[in-house]
C-alpha positions in Angstrom: -0.9 -57.7 -75.1 -0.4 -58.7 -78.7 -0.2 -62.4 -79.4 3.3 -62.1 -80.8 4.7 -61.6 -77.3 5.7 -64.7 -75.3 7.0 -65.4 -71.8 10.6 -66.7 -71.5 13.1 -67.1 -68.7 16.5 -65.4 -68.5 18.2 -68.8 -69.1 16.2 -69.3 -72.3 17.9 -66.3 -74.0 21.4 -66.8 -72.6 24.0 -68.5 -74.8 26.4 -68.7 -71.8 26.1 -68.3 -68.1 29.3 -68.2 -66.0 30.8 -67.1 -62.7 33.6 -64.5 -62.5 37.3 -64.6 -61.8 38.8 -65.0 -58.3 41.6 -62.5 -57.7 42.5 -59.5 -55.6 42.0 -56.0 -57.1 44.8 -53.6 -57.5 44.9 -49.8 -57.9 48.0 -50.3 -60.2 47.5 -50.8 -63.9 48.5 -54.4 -63.8 45.9 -55.7 -66.2 42.4 -55.1 -67.4 39.8 -53.4 -65.3 38.3 -55.7 -62.6 34.5 -55.2 -62.2 33.2 -56.1 -58.7 29.8 -55.9 -57.0 30.8 -52.7 -55.2 31.5 -51.0 -58.5 27.9 -51.2 -59.6 25.4 -48.7 -58.3 21.9 -48.6 -59.6 22.9 -50.2 -62.9 25.8 -47.7 -63.5 29.5 -48.1 -63.3 32.0 -45.3 -62.9 34.9 -46.9 -64.8 37.4 -44.2 -63.5 37.2 -45.8 -60.0 37.2 -49.5 -61.0 40.5 -51.2 -60.1 42.7 -53.6 -62.1 43.8 -57.1 -61.6 46.7 -59.3 -62.8 45.5 -62.1 -65.0 47.0 -64.6 -67.4 46.2 -64.3 -71.2 44.0 -67.4 -71.2 42.0 -66.3 -68.2 41.8 -62.8 -69.7 40.1 -64.3 -72.7 37.9 -66.5 -70.5 36.6 -63.7 -68.3 36.7 -60.8 -70.7 33.5 -58.9 -70.9 32.0 -58.4 -74.3 29.5 -55.7 -75.4 26.1 -56.9 -74.5 27.2 -59.1 -71.5 25.0 -58.7 -68.4 26.6 -59.2 -65.0 24.5 -59.8 -61.9 25.5 -59.7 -58.3 24.9 -63.1 -56.6 25.5 -62.4 -52.9 25.0 -60.0 -50.0 22.8 -57.0 -49.8 23.5 -56.2 -53.5 22.1 -59.5 -54.7 20.4 -58.9 -58.1 22.2 -55.6 -58.8 23.2 -55.7 -62.4 25.0 -53.9 -65.3 24.9 -54.0 -69.0 28.5 -53.9 -70.5 28.6 -51.7 -73.5 32.3 -52.3 -74.4 33.9 -49.0 -73.3 36.7 -50.7 -71.3 38.9 -53.8 -71.4 37.5 -55.5 -68.4 37.0 -58.8 -66.7 34.5 -59.6 -63.8 34.9 -60.8 -60.3 33.7 -64.1 -58.8 30.7 -62.7 -56.9 29.2 -61.7 -60.3 27.4 -63.9 -62.7 27.7 -63.2 -66.5 24.7 -63.8 -68.7 25.8 -63.7 -72.3 22.6 -63.1 -74.3 22.1 -65.0 -77.6 21.6 -62.0 -79.8 19.8 -64.1 -82.4 17.0 -64.6 -79.8 17.0 -61.3 -77.8 18.4 -57.9 -77.7 20.8 -57.5 -74.7 19.6 -54.1 -73.8 16.0 -55.3 -73.9 16.8 -58.1 -71.6 18.8 -55.9 -69.2 15.9 -53.3 -68.9 13.8 -56.3 -67.6 16.4 -56.6 -64.9 15.8 -53.1 -63.8 12.1 -53.5 -63.1 10.2 -54.0 -59.8 9.2 -57.4 -61.1 13.0 -58.4 -61.1 13.5 -57.1 -57.6 10.4 -59.0 -56.3 11.8 -62.1 -58.0 15.2 -61.5 -56.3 13.6 -61.0 -52.8 11.6 -64.2 -53.2 14.7 -66.1 -54.4 17.2 -65.1 -51.7 18.3 -67.7 -49.1 17.5 -66.9 -45.5 21.1 -66.8 -44.4 22.8 -63.7 -42.9 24.6 -63.3 -46.2 21.7 -63.9 -48.6 22.4 -64.7 -52.2 21.2 -66.5 -55.3 23.0 -68.8 -57.8 23.1 -68.8 -61.5 20.4 -71.5 -61.8 18.0 -69.5 -59.7 18.6 -66.3 -61.4 18.2 -67.9 -64.8 14.5 -68.7 -63.8 13.5 -65.1 -64.0 10.5 -64.8 -66.3 9.8 -61.9 -68.6 7.8 -61.0 -71.8 9.7 -61.2 -75.1 8.3 -59.6 -78.3 9.8 -60.0 -81.8 13.4 -58.9 -82.0 12.7 -55.7 -84.0 10.3 -54.6 -81.3 12.8 -55.4 -78.6 15.3 -53.2 -80.3 12.8 -50.4 -80.7 11.9 -50.6 -76.9 15.5 -50.7 -75.9 16.3 -47.7 -78.2 13.6 -45.6 -76.5 14.8 -46.4 -73.0 18.4 -46.1 -74.1 17.8 -42.6 -75.4 16.9 -41.5 -71.9 19.8 -43.3 -70.4 22.2 -41.9 -72.9 21.2 -38.4 -71.9 21.5 -39.2 -68.2 24.9 -40.7 -68.9 26.0 -37.6 -70.8 25.0 -35.4 -67.9 26.9 -37.6 -65.5 30.0 -37.5 -67.7 29.7 -33.7 -67.9 29.4 -33.5 -64.1 32.5 -35.7 -63.6 34.4 -33.4 -66.0 33.3 -30.3 -64.1 34.2 -31.9 -60.8 37.7 -32.8 -62.1 38.2 -29.2 -63.2 37.4 -27.8 -59.7 39.7 -30.4 -58.2 42.5 -29.4 -60.5 42.1 -25.7 -59.6 42.0 -26.6 -55.9 45.2 -28.7 -56.2 47.0 -26.1 -58.1 46.1 -23.2 -55.8 45.9 -24.8 -52.4 48.1 -27.9 -52.5 50.9 -27.2 -55.0 50.7 -23.4 -54.6 51.5 -22.9 -58.2 50.6 -19.2 -58.2 53.0 -18.6 -55.4 55.7 -20.4 -57.2 55.1 -18.4 -60.4 55.3 -15.2 -58.4 58.5 -16.3 -56.8 60.0 -17.3 -60.2 59.2 -13.8 -61.5 60.5 -12.1 -58.4 63.8 -14.0 -58.3 64.4 -14.3 -62.0 62.7 -12.4 -64.7 61.7 -9.5 -62.5 65.1 -9.1 -60.9 66.2 -6.7 -63.7 63.5 -4.3 -63.0 61.3 -5.2 -66.0 57.6 -4.8 -65.7 55.8 -8.1 -65.5 53.5 -8.7 -68.5 49.8 -9.3 -68.2 49.3 -13.0 -67.2 47.6 -15.5 -69.4 43.9 -16.2 -68.6 44.8 -19.3 -66.6 47.0 -17.2 -64.3 44.7 -14.2 -64.0 44.5 -14.5 -60.2 48.2 -14.8 -59.5 48.2 -11.3 -58.2 46.1 -12.4 -55.2 48.9 -14.7 -54.0 52.1 -13.8 -52.2 55.6 -14.3 -53.7 57.0 -16.2 -50.7 56.4 -19.0 -48.3 56.7 -19.1 -44.5 57.1 -21.9 -41.9 54.1 -23.3 -40.1 53.0 -26.3 -38.1 51.9 -27.8 -41.5 55.2 -27.0 -43.2 55.8 -24.4 -45.8 52.6 -22.4 -46.6 52.1 -19.1 -48.6 53.1 -16.1 -46.6 50.3 -14.5 -44.7 48.0 -17.5 -44.8 46.5 -18.7 -41.5 46.7 -22.2 -40.0 43.5 -23.0 -38.1 41.2 -25.9 -37.3 37.9 -26.3 -39.2 36.2 -25.7 -35.8 37.8 -22.4 -35.4 36.8 -21.1 -38.8 33.3 -22.6 -38.9 30.4 -20.2 -38.3 28.3 -23.2 -36.9 28.5 -26.9 -36.4 25.3 -28.8 -35.8 24.0 -32.4 -35.3 20.9 -33.4 -37.3 17.3 -34.2 -36.7 16.1 -37.5 -35.1 13.2 -38.9 -37.0 12.1 -41.9 -39.1 12.3 -41.7 -42.9 9.4 -42.5 -45.2 9.1 -42.9 -49.0 5.9 -40.9 -48.9 6.2 -37.2 -49.5 4.8 -36.2 -46.1 7.3 -33.3 -45.6 10.8 -32.3 -46.7 13.5 -34.6 -48.0 15.4 -36.3 -45.2 19.1 -36.5 -46.0 20.8 -39.4 -44.3 24.3 -41.0 -44.3 23.2 -43.6 -46.8 22.1 -40.9 -49.2 25.7 -39.6 -49.6 27.9 -41.4 -52.0 31.2 -40.2 -53.3 30.5 -36.6 -52.4 27.0 -36.5 -54.0 23.5 -36.7 -52.9 20.9 -38.0 -55.4 17.8 -36.2 -54.3 15.5 -38.4 -56.3 16.2 -41.3 -53.9 16.3 -39.3 -50.7 13.3 -40.1 -48.6 11.1 -37.7 -46.6 10.1 -37.1 -43.0 7.5 -35.4 -40.9 8.7 -32.3 -39.0 7.2 -29.3 -37.2 7.6 -25.8 -38.7 10.0 -24.7 -35.9 12.2 -27.8 -36.3 12.0 -27.3 -40.1 13.7 -24.0 -39.8 16.3 -25.3 -37.4 17.3 -28.2 -39.7 16.6 -26.8 -43.1 19.4 -27.5 -45.6 20.8 -24.4 -47.4 23.1 -23.8 -50.3 26.7 -24.0 -49.2 26.1 -26.4 -46.3 28.6 -29.2 -45.8 27.4 -32.5 -44.2 29.8 -35.1 -42.8 28.9 -38.7 -41.7 29.9 -39.3 -38.1 29.4 -43.0 -37.7 29.7 -46.4 -39.5 31.7 -47.4 -42.5 31.0 -44.0 -44.1 32.4 -41.9 -41.3 34.1 -38.9 -42.7 32.3 -39.1 -46.1 30.8 -35.7 -46.9 28.8 -33.6 -49.4 28.7 -29.9 -50.3 25.2 -28.7 -51.1 24.3 -26.7 -54.1 20.8 -25.4 -54.8 19.0 -28.0 -52.7 15.3 -28.8 -52.6 13.4 -28.4 -49.4 15.2 -30.8 -47.1 16.4 -31.4 -43.5 19.2 -33.7 -42.3 19.4 -36.7 -40.0 21.1 -37.1 -36.6 24.1 -39.1 -37.8 25.2 -36.2 -40.0 27.0 -33.2 -38.8 26.4 -29.8 -40.6 29.3 -27.4 -41.1 28.7 -23.8 -42.1 31.4 -21.4 -43.1 31.3 -17.7 -44.0 31.7 -16.2 -46.5 30.8 -18.5 -49.5 34.3 -18.7 -50.8 35.6 -20.1 -47.5 32.8 -22.7 -47.5 33.7 -23.8 -51.0 37.4 -24.0 -50.2 36.6 -26.2 -47.2 34.2 -28.3 -49.2 37.0 -29.2 -51.7 39.5 -29.8 -48.9 37.1 -32.2 -47.2 37.0 -34.3 -50.4 40.8 -34.5 -50.5 43.1 -37.3 -49.5 44.4 -35.1 -46.7 41.0 -34.9 -44.9 40.1 -38.6 -45.5 43.6 -39.5 -44.2 43.0 -37.3 -41.1 39.6 -39.0 -40.4 41.0 -42.5 -40.8 44.0 -41.7 -38.6 41.8 -40.2 -35.9 39.0 -42.7 -35.6 41.1 -45.8 -36.2 40.1 -49.1 -37.7 37.3 -50.2 -35.4 34.5 -52.4 -36.8 32.0 -49.5 -36.2 33.9 -46.2 -36.6 32.5 -43.3 -34.7 33.5 -39.7 -34.7 32.1 -36.7 -32.8 31.6 -33.3 -34.4 34.5 -32.1 -32.4 36.8 -34.8 -33.9 35.6 -34.1 -37.5 36.2 -30.4 -37.0 39.7 -30.7 -35.4 41.5 -31.1 -38.8 44.1 -28.3 -39.3 44.1 -26.4 -42.5 46.1 -23.6 -44.1 43.3 -21.0 -44.9 43.9 -18.6 -47.8 42.8 -15.0 -47.4 39.2 -14.4 -48.2 39.9 -12.7 -51.5 41.7 -15.9 -52.8 38.8 -18.0 -51.5 36.3 -15.7 -53.2 38.2 -16.0 -56.5 38.1 -19.8 -56.2 34.3 -19.6 -55.6 33.9 -17.3 -58.6 35.8 -19.7 -60.8 33.9 -22.9 -59.8 30.4 -21.6 -59.0 29.1 -21.7 -62.6 30.3 -25.3 -62.8 28.6 -26.2 -59.5 25.3 -24.7 -60.7 25.6 -26.6 -64.0 26.2 -29.8 -62.1 23.1 -29.2 -59.9 21.0 -28.4 -63.0 22.3 -31.6 -64.7 21.5 -33.7 -61.7 17.9 -32.1 -61.5 17.4 -32.9 -65.2 18.6 -36.4 -64.6 15.9 -36.8 -61.9 13.2 -35.9 -64.4 14.7 -38.1 -67.2 14.9 -41.0 -64.8 11.3 -40.5 -63.7 10.1 -40.6 -67.3 12.2 -43.7 -68.0 10.9 -45.5 -64.9 7.4 -44.7 -65.7 7.7 -46.0 -69.3 9.8 -49.0 -68.3 7.1 -51.5 -67.1 4.6 -50.3 -69.6 6.9 -50.8 -72.6 8.1 -54.2 -71.3 4.6 -55.5 -70.9 3.2 -54.1 -74.1 0.6 -51.7 -72.5 2.1 -48.7 -74.3 3.0 -48.6 -78.0 6.5 -47.7 -79.1 5.2 -44.7 -81.2 3.3 -43.3 -78.2 6.4 -43.7 -75.9 8.6 -41.9 -78.5 6.2 -38.9 -78.4 6.4 -38.8 -74.6 10.2 -38.6 -74.6 10.7 -36.3 -77.7 10.7 -33.2 -75.6 12.9 -34.6 -72.8 15.9 -36.2 -74.4 
């Protein structure tokens, strides 16, 4: 390493170190966003899901996050998890987070933060945790983390290289969130609010009453002709005429428990999808482990496009994921696989199972026990108003291109993250030159 690099501690480059604000979070917009430990996942925050908190103006100023602030979790299983605030939101931070405000005359905040994303950091955290049931670390301990610091210009160059990859990853994530929101909006319009039915009724009872021919619909309403122009009573209330009320179990082509095996980080077989790999309706295949499995069992538990997996135990009971274009993978025993035919029905059910209606059903069925548990029969007993197959097929046709784009973006992100993670330690210890690293990423980002 060049002699211009020196070793410092996190506290050496921090102009201010402080604990966060103690208050209850609120879903209502009663103040700034309130960043908590649980909002940070692998160095990323989805600000759309971060709650708010009431706060006085003086405390708002005291705990406000500024661009370049680094927050670090100080307790629980998330001890050491961290996030670099880039100034996209008006936000304050909660009491179980510690803010390190970097002295930007000494160090580049992004460069410092990338050091907190290395294995060296996690080894330091593991060695620093107390031995209590609720392990943690305080600001003084975290401030002792040592890392290599080159001149400021080189810090910025290194952070720029790694940031280029992260920016592309973030762009893909943002695009996927937008595509998900579009699918949810169509689902809500068609299958919750029944907008096409209401438009058909409006024409039938109003504009069409004089015998005039209905004009061609705008593109947004091109599938209205597949919907009826009336409602009928059902056990679920008013539903479109001709639709059928049925349980998920009745319409499923198969329901299956998963494979019992131990997971390993070594690629000894297919990916092994577990409850812990499902977060917010997504599975990040880059972090899903592997398992050994015989050929006959592989075929029995192989994951296929269109499968839906639901967690049946623990705090995540009821959480689920719809699979699009998967790698070779099987699923674990605490997951239940649902299959529906045809593909349109599967996609309709997948969106329903991410809705408040389904999550409310699960919560109301399994209760508030400390260790929730639900059988496949329970998870499949939810009652749904199923549309005709041509309506489900139209929904599938509309959202399938977006689903495939999301899968492609996620796969690209895996490759980008692998390049970043390979470059990260080498850039931060000076074993690879900035110019060489730039050439490596020029064709990826």
